[in-house]
Steps between C-alpha positions, in 0.01 A plus 500: 500500500560124508366261240230350721348836592508615137335178387214554743432854375206555261589464132561842345480641148319412180475124444407323175409131529501292180334157459467258209321205662198453721720389791723802452192722493385353832838575655481852359155558642620380841782752482263779394286443806797600716661763274226752412717707265585201277350444156441155351566438129371174350525354151205543265482125446470447876246778537289363215404212726413732787173691559717806565572527128142602424479869423875549454605820321800603291799666665702734273820380665634204304279208401323496834145479630358607834231303674256672737669695779362277775733220386810721529653310208610585147484255213773489234548326167881500475699481822813659354310801365300554818807479726702728272226763508501505879847388603620831644157603627520259793745463786475121497379239253392164644498226235295191583666268250840350420825693526571411136191686379583787735858533374396499134228756571712757682838454328439769233369743766792504744701821508681546831496365854445861609175541307356155427202398714509197723399168347385209716407161354259268679431147387151396397412361841648782706772295669802718418549878459817559295674837494598520132598859413599812696544316826663793681420843356163385365428318829412170329661309788274681745193452279577128470525463878183701562298316235628165625383591849152590374465183292676261736762443231879464515697810393784422259782756522821448304696826540835406652512763774154404626559127513832559679336742745730785394424866432439610143642841420221585255237429766697705753515789253132471418410508869692827538342654186839519331516533122712220353706673234707197394268198532747280313730516802242353740616148421861592585410612853253217563761250382747647749242440775452141381874434494557677833734754340548857620379809315585868515223746584493877445189624681537852646132521599510156666203369302617149408794433735292417813319228306817314390666276760817674612723198439438536127611865476863590429562863407880469514589229249496570127362291216186398688145513364360840599173666587478878460192656662520875448324792332834629371631353177851360482686287250463132590574168337239333287460227763414746780145494630387863504201587718342845516320616815204722413599790727523814285258783428541719194365851534425655163383828351461630147379787288139475394445261206855363498486190277525157658806412289687804636415409860580132453835563333603742775385256770695205361812706421519664843461171686757326284753782534451505879548123533144448625309187402156580356383168649542648848250781439176425682316835474483818294399829662409850384277803558123455493481753215649221287207264555397558140850524350496246213877444487536426872191280507632310200835454676326346801296270277791392279721419799212344694602711800238680712512878532422718800387864483556772760339841540690824564473498882644148505783588260576818698523303824826336389790691652792296365487623140849515348413689183213748547378676186367855479358418157299210640380721784389764251297261285379244755535666838754263658881493507525140383302229326727206420717505815211578735273235342776236514564571868130494586429175314804335661358583845767763557777277372845597375552684172752284315483698176424873524310683230609430143351706221485568129293774333174308555538248783628487859571183693627400846534166678451417869566182697203399716530590868527151650778413256676833558543394862634152413 
C-alpha cells in the first residue's frame, strides 16, 4: 500500500494524547473528535482552571486523577509518572508540547524499536506533527501523517529511507509479519539501500525478495550485507539481518499432568536440535482431550502462541501419518496426535519434523500448506 492511501486510512490502535497548556488541550480535543479510541491526559494545574475538574476521583495508577467520563480525559499531577505508568499500554503517544519535554519524559522508558510504542510530538498550536520514536515498526511515521491530515498540520518525518523515498527493510518485514531476530542489523541493510549498494538475500519461501528492487540483490558475490529469511537456523555473521516467517505448526501430545517445565524443555531442545527457529512457530495443535491439560495450556500462554484442538474423527482423517502408535490408539482411540494435529493445523501442509518423543511428550512440526507449495 502506498503512503498516500495509508495516510487516508482511519487511525488504528490505542492512542494517548497528552497536553500541558490550554492551547494544547484544544488541539487534543480536536483530535479526539476524529479519533474515538483516543484518550486525553491533561495536567492537574490545567484542569484546575476547567469546570471538568469538578468531581474528579483518584486513579490507583500513578499520581493521576480521572475527570467524569463524558470529558474522555484523565488528569495527572506528574507527567513523567503518568506516562511511565501507561507507556506500553498504548500503541501511540501524542505529546502536545515541546520535543525537549517529550525526550526527557520518555528517555528512561525506551527499550527497543521492536517493542516501544510510537511517539508523535505536536507543537502547541498544532502546526507540525513530528514522528519522534518508533517511526517504522511502531508506525510513528504513519501516525504523524494521519494526525497531520486530521489537524491540517505538516508531518515531520526524519527517517532517512522515508525522506529519500526508499524502502525500509524493517517496514517490509513488518508488512509480511516476519519476526526480526537481529534488529541491530536493520541499519546495515537500510544503509545499503541509501548508498545504492547490493545485498545478498536467502529467502527460500520468497517472502521478502519480491519487495526488494532486483538491482539491489546479488546472491553471487561474497562479503555483501545479507538478509536471511528462513524458518531453518543456520550460522550467520553478526551483521546478517535474520527474519523468521511465521509458517510452522507444532503438534504436541503428552501424558496426563506432565509438568510445564518438562514440556517446555523438550519443546525448546527438539526445535534447537532440528535447526528450527522457535520464532517461526505460529500455532500449536493437539487433541481436544488436552483442552484442560495444564502443561500444554501453560506452554501456549508462555510462548504467546495460539493452540488448536482436534477431536478423534478429525485426527483419524489424516492419512499421511509417518509414525502411527498402537499405544496412542489404545488410550485415546487414534493412531496419532502430534503428527495428525500438526498436519491438520497447517491446512494439510508438509511434515518437516516427524514425531519426536521422550517418556512424557511427543512433538512434530509441519510447514503450512501455502508455504509447502512455494
